[in-house]
C-alpha positions in Angstrom: -0.8 -10.5 -32.0 -3.1 -9.3 -29.2 -1.8 -11.1 -26.0 -4.1 -9.3 -23.7 -6.7 -12.3 -23.4 -3.9 -14.6 -22.5 -2.5 -12.1 -19.9 -6.0 -12.3 -18.4 -5.8 -16.1 -18.3 -2.4 -16.0 -16.6 -3.6 -13.5 -14.0 -6.8 -15.5 -13.3 -4.6 -18.6 -12.9 -2.3 -16.6 -10.5 -5.4 -15.7 -8.4 -6.3 -19.4 -8.3 -2.9 -20.2 -6.7 -3.9 -18.1 -3.7 -6.7 -20.5 -2.9 -3.9 -23.0 -1.8 -1.7 -20.2 -0.3 0.8 -20.7 -3.1 2.7 -17.9 -4.5 0.3 -16.2 -7.0 1.9 -17.1 -10.4 -0.1 -18.2 -13.4 0.8 -19.1 -16.9 -0.5 -20.1 -20.3 0.8 -21.7 -23.4 -0.5 -20.7 -26.8 0.1 -21.9 -30.4 -1.1 -20.2 -33.4 -3.2 -17.9 -31.3 -5.0 -20.8 -29.5 -4.8 -21.6 -25.8 -3.0 -25.0 -25.4 -2.8 -25.0 -21.6 -3.1 -22.9 -18.5 -2.1 -23.4 -14.9 -0.8 -21.9 -11.6 1.8 -22.7 -8.9 0.9 -25.9 -7.1 3.9 -26.2 -4.8 1.9 -25.9 -1.6 -1.1 -27.8 -2.9 0.8 -30.8 -4.1 3.8 -30.4 -1.7 6.2 -30.5 -4.7 8.8 -27.7 -5.1 9.0 -28.3 -8.9 5.4 -27.4 -9.6 5.9 -23.9 -10.6 3.2 -22.4 -13.0 5.5 -22.7 -16.1 6.3 -26.4 -15.4 2.6 -27.1 -14.8 1.6 -25.6 -18.2 4.6 -27.2 -20.0 3.5 -30.7 -18.7 -0.1 -30.0 -19.8 0.9 -28.8 -23.2 3.2 -31.9 -23.8 0.3 -34.2 -22.9 -2.2 -32.3 -25.1 0.2 -32.1 -28.1 1.7 -35.5 -27.5 5.2 -34.2 -27.7 7.9 -33.0 -25.5 8.9 -30.6 -28.2 6.7 -27.5 -28.0 7.9 -25.9 -31.2 6.0 -22.8 -32.2 4.5 -22.4 -28.7 4.5 -19.2 -26.7 4.5 -19.2 -22.9 2.9 -16.4 -21.0 3.7 -16.1 -17.4 2.6 -13.6 -14.8 6.1 -13.6 -13.3 9.6 -13.7 -14.8 10.6 -17.4 -14.9 13.3 -18.7 -12.4 16.3 -20.7 -13.4 14.4 -24.0 -13.2 11.5 -22.8 -15.3 13.8 -21.0 -17.9 15.7 -24.2 -18.4 12.4 -26.2 -18.8 11.2 -23.6 -21.3 14.4 -23.9 -23.3 14.5 -27.8 -23.1 11.0 -28.0 -24.3 11.8 -25.9 -27.4 9.3 -23.2 -26.6 9.7 -20.4 -29.2 9.0 -17.4 -26.9 8.3 -16.5 -23.4 6.4 -13.3 -22.4 6.1 -12.3 -18.7 4.2 -9.6 -17.0 6.3 -8.9 -13.8 9.9 -8.8 -13.1 11.5 -11.0 -10.4 14.5 -9.1 -9.1 15.6 -11.9 -6.7 15.3 -15.0 -8.9 14.3 -14.0 -12.3 16.6 -15.7 -15.0 15.7 -13.9 -18.2 16.3 -10.2 -17.4 16.6 -9.5 -13.7 19.1 -11.7 -11.9 20.5 -13.7 -14.8 20.0 -13.7 -18.5 19.9 -17.3 -19.5 18.0 -16.8 -22.7 20.8 -14.5 -23.9 23.6 -17.0 -23.1 25.1 -17.9 -26.5 26.9 -20.9 -24.9 23.7 -22.8 -24.5 22.3 -25.0 -27.2 18.7 -23.8 -27.0 17.6 -20.3 -27.4 14.2 -18.6 -26.8 12.9 -15.2 -27.7 11.4 -13.2 -24.7 9.4 -10.1 -24.0 8.6 -8.4 -20.8 5.2 -6.7 -21.1 4.2 -5.2 -17.8 0.8 -6.0 -16.3 0.6 -4.1 -13.1 -2.1 -6.5 -11.8 0.5 -9.3 -11.7 3.1 -7.3 -9.7 0.4 -5.8 -7.4 -0.9 -9.3 -6.6 2.6 -10.6 -5.7 3.3 -7.5 -3.6 0.1 -7.9 -1.6 0.8 -11.7 -1.1 4.3 -11.0 0.3 3.1 -8.1 2.4 0.4 -10.4 4.0 3.1 -13.1 4.6 5.4 -10.7 6.5 
């Protein structure tokens, strides 16, 4: 499957997060090649620490599909999910997560922890890291500007 159009959506959503001075992370959920939801970090905008891009798109997808189970869905994120988001991805039964930039400090799929590979957990997800340099460059510029 060609994920490039969905990488573009996640990247554009990450750019939208900048409008509210949120960390530029965007995400999208697809099922059977169709876009189900897209969104971006809204922590600053909504003053809610849990509104990471992945949580936002999971909530939108659940509403659209009228189910908390997102079986057969793929979540694409511009950044490797943290432990909160990885847990939500697993709990919502998302089939696979694809991310475009590594998060060496808080990433919980490949970088810091490997929750998706933990055989002691009940839910399992497939995952794939497909680098999109735009995502990592956007994050680097954001944090350079903050410092």
